C-alpha positions, 0 to 999 in steps of 0.5 A, spaced: 500 500 500 501 507 499 505 510 505 503 517 503 501 521 497 503 519 490 502 523 484 500 520 477 507 520 473 511 519 479 516 513 479 515 509 486 521 509 491 521 504 497 519 509 502 513 510 498 510 503 500 508 500 506 506 492 507 500 490 511 496 483 512 490 484 508 485 478 506 483 479 499 479 475 494 483 471 489 481 475 483 484 481 487 490 478 490 492 476 483 493 484 482 496 486 488 503 486 490 506 483 496 513 485 495 515 493 495 521 491 491 517 489 485 514 496 485 521 500 485 521 504 479 514 503 477 510 509 475 504 511 478 498 511 473 493 515 477 494 519 484 495 514 490 493 516 497 496 514 504 493 507 505 491 506 498 492 499 496 497 499 490 494 494 484 497 492 477 492 497 474 495 503 478 502 503 475 506 501 469 510 496 472 517 496 470 516 501 465 517 508 465 524 508 468 528 514 468 534 510 464 530 509 457 525 512 453 519 508 450 517 508 443 512 503 439 512 501 431 508 496 427 512 490 424 511 484 420 511 478 425 516 475 420 521 480 421 520 480 428 522 472 430 516 470 427 512 474 433 515 470 438 518 476 442 516 476 449 517 482 454 524 482 457 527 480 451 533 484 448 533 485 441 537 489 435 534 493 430 536 492 423 534 497 418 534 495 410 533 502 406 529 502 400 532 507 396 540 509 395 545 503 395 541 498 399 545 499 405 543 495 411 545 497 418 544 495 425 541 502 428 540 500 435 543 494 440 541 491 446 534 494 446 529 491 451 522 489 449 517 492 453 510 489 450 508 486 444 501 486 441 497 485 434 497 491 430 490 494 428 490 492 420 484 496 419 487 503 419 493 501 414 499 499 419 505 497 416 505 490 420 501 485 423 505 486 430 506 492 434 512 492 438 514 497 444 521 497 446 525 501 451 531 505 448 536 508 452 540 512 447 536 518 444 540 517 437 537 510 437 530 513 438 531 518 432 534 512 428 528 508 429 523 513 427 527 515 421 527 507 419 520 506 420 518 511 415 524 510 410 526 502 411 524 495 412 525 493 419 528 487 422 528 485 429 534 480 431 533 477 438 539 477 442 537 475 449 542 472 453 548 473 448 554 477 450 555 483 445 560 482 440 564 489 439 567 486 433 561 484 429 559 488 423 554 493 423 553 495 416 552 491 409 552 495 403 552 490 396 557 492 391 552 493 385 558 496 381 562 489 381 563 486 374 565 479 375 569 480 368 573 485 371 578 481 375 580 487 379 573 489 381 571 496 383 575 497 389 581 492 387 584 497 382 591 499 384 591 506 382 588 511 378 590 516 373 598 517 373 600 521 379 608 520 377 609 516 383 612 509 383 608 503 384 609 499 390 613 494 385 617 500 383 614 501 376 611 508 374 604 508 375 600 509 369 592 510 367 588 505 371 594 503 375 597 499 369 605 499 369 609 503 363 612 499 358 619 497 359 624 503 355 628 497 353 623 494 348 622 496 341 617 501 340 614 498 334 
């Protein structure tokens, strides 16, 4: 129960709560809390007065903590682990951009899933699942918001996995590669002749070709 006045929107602290022995009917007991620690950090959804019984409907349990921001977006279940995500899962958010050079990149990592639900498909949403996540970094919030409008999103579950700092975070297909070109787009040794010797000591020519040997016949 509340030990004093608690305003709506206020995060609960241990001092805001008290424990009392009360006999409750089963249907009400299942919505009450017997451990004050479970409510620390939860946010009051309505004003509470001293001795008010704190029920699950009175608070956003485990949400609204000061260390993250919340946002929701629609996504196809097929792009969100088949819709098998659960509250408390950790995910990475990947964006594959529709325009430009086909860039796909990780735009948010170690994001907490706060809620999942079916999207209202009657209003033309972009997916059949509404995913609510908690994001610590404001830059990641903006990146997700941008990607929702300009990219295809994919959610990758990483629950229980140790972060891999060496893992790639971007992929861009090399659309200009010509299989017949042995050098490839980025493999050419040099561009136009800059007058500088190549790595093997020969003078650089256009497109990195070596200059002819002065000792060879001209014709």
